[in-house]
Short mmCIF file of the C-alpha atoms (twelve columns), coordinates in Angstrom:
data_MODEL
# 
_entry.id   MODEL 
# 
loop_
_atom_site.group_PDB 
_atom_site.id 
_atom_site.type_symbol 
_atom_site.label_atom_id 
_atom_site.label_alt_id 
_atom_site.label_comp_id 
_atom_site.label_asym_id 
_atom_site.label_seq_id 
_atom_site.Cartn_x 
_atom_site.Cartn_y 
_atom_site.Cartn_z 
_atom_site.pdbx_PDB_model_num 
ATOM 1  C CA . MET A 1  -15.654 -1.239  -10.096 1 
ATOM 2  C CA . TYR A 2  -11.640 -0.750  -8.869  1 
ATOM 3  C CA . SER A 3  -11.454 -3.754  -6.813  1 
ATOM 4  C CA . LEU A 4  -13.769 -6.159  -8.988  1 
ATOM 5  C CA . PHE A 5  -10.709 -6.107  -11.252 1 
ATOM 6  C CA . LYS A 6  -8.521  -9.072  -10.948 1 
ATOM 7  C CA . HIS A 7  -6.081  -7.834  -14.180 1 
ATOM 8  C CA . ALA A 8  -4.417  -4.538  -13.820 1 
ATOM 9  C CA . GLY A 9  -4.550  -4.301  -17.374 1 
ATOM 10 C CA . THR A 10 -8.516  -4.429  -17.782 1 
ATOM 11 C CA . LEU A 11 -8.458  -1.574  -15.680 1 
ATOM 12 C CA . SER A 12 -6.278  0.483   -17.197 1 
ATOM 13 C CA . VAL A 13 -7.287  0.470   -20.395 1 
ATOM 14 C CA . PHE A 14 -11.307 2.229   -18.257 1 
ATOM 15 C CA . LYS A 15 -8.750  4.589   -17.207 1 
ATOM 16 C CA . ILE A 16 -6.468  5.870   -19.643 1 
ATOM 17 C CA . ARG A 17 -9.970  5.999   -21.927 1 
ATOM 18 C CA . TYR A 18 -12.583 7.528   -18.925 1 
ATOM 19 C CA . CYS A 19 -10.057 8.889   -16.018 1 
ATOM 20 C CA . ASN A 20 -8.042  10.400  -17.900 1 
ATOM 21 C CA . GLY A 21 -9.864  11.405  -21.065 1 
ATOM 22 C CA . ALA A 22 -12.873 11.603  -21.781 1 
ATOM 23 C CA . PHE A 23 -14.598 11.314  -18.218 1 
ATOM 24 C CA . GLU A 24 -17.734 13.423  -19.031 1 
ATOM 25 C CA . THR A 25 -18.978 10.334  -20.795 1 
ATOM 26 C CA . CYS A 26 -18.823 8.702   -18.453 1 
ATOM 27 C CA . ALA A 27 -21.490 6.685   -16.907 1 
ATOM 28 C CA . ARG A 28 -19.888 6.739   -13.070 1 
ATOM 29 C CA . TYR A 29 -19.031 10.591  -13.149 1 
ATOM 30 C CA . GLU A 30 -22.482 11.484  -14.356 1 
ATOM 31 C CA . LEU A 31 -24.220 9.743   -11.422 1 
ATOM 32 C CA . ALA A 32 -22.371 11.013  -9.450  1 
ATOM 33 C CA . SER A 33 -21.957 14.236  -10.663 1 
ATOM 34 C CA . LYS A 34 -26.069 14.731  -9.986  1 
ATOM 35 C CA . GLY A 35 -25.690 13.429  -6.675  1 
ATOM 36 C CA . ARG A 36 -26.878 9.603   -6.977  1 
ATOM 37 C CA . THR A 37 -25.638 6.805   -5.826  1 
ATOM 38 C CA . VAL A 38 -22.822 5.244   -8.278  1 
ATOM 39 C CA . PRO A 39 -23.532 1.233   -7.782  1 
ATOM 40 C CA . LEU A 40 -20.211 -1.433  -7.409  1 
ATOM 41 C CA . ARG A 41 -21.124 -2.900  -10.326 1 
ATOM 42 C CA . LEU A 42 -21.218 0.155   -13.086 1 
ATOM 43 C CA . MET A 43 -18.717 0.807   -15.947 1 
ATOM 44 C CA . PRO A 44 -17.312 3.735   -16.678 1 
ATOM 45 C CA . ASN A 45 -19.489 2.794   -20.384 1 
ATOM 46 C CA . GLY A 46 -22.441 2.161   -18.981 1 
ATOM 47 C CA . HIS A 47 -22.157 -1.721  -18.651 1 
ATOM 48 C CA . THR A 48 -22.807 -3.647  -15.172 1 
ATOM 49 C CA . LEU A 49 -20.608 -6.487  -14.173 1 
ATOM 50 C CA . LYS A 50 -22.292 -9.651  -13.420 1 
ATOM 51 C CA . ALA A 51 -21.199 -11.226 -10.639 1 
ATOM 52 C CA . PRO A 52 -19.043 -13.530 -9.490  1 
ATOM 53 C CA . GLU A 53 -19.533 -17.273 -9.773  1 
# 
C-alpha cells in the first residue's frame, strides 16, 4: 500500500493513526493476523484505493 502514495504527508497520517496508534482497528492488520492475504490497495480504514488512470 505504501508504494501507492505519492505524498508523504498522506502516508504519515495513516502511519500515525494505525501503525503508531490503534493498530488493532486496522483492516490490513486484521487480515494479516488471521493469516489471510492483504490486498495491495486495501487501506487501513477498510476502503480500497482506486486503480490509477
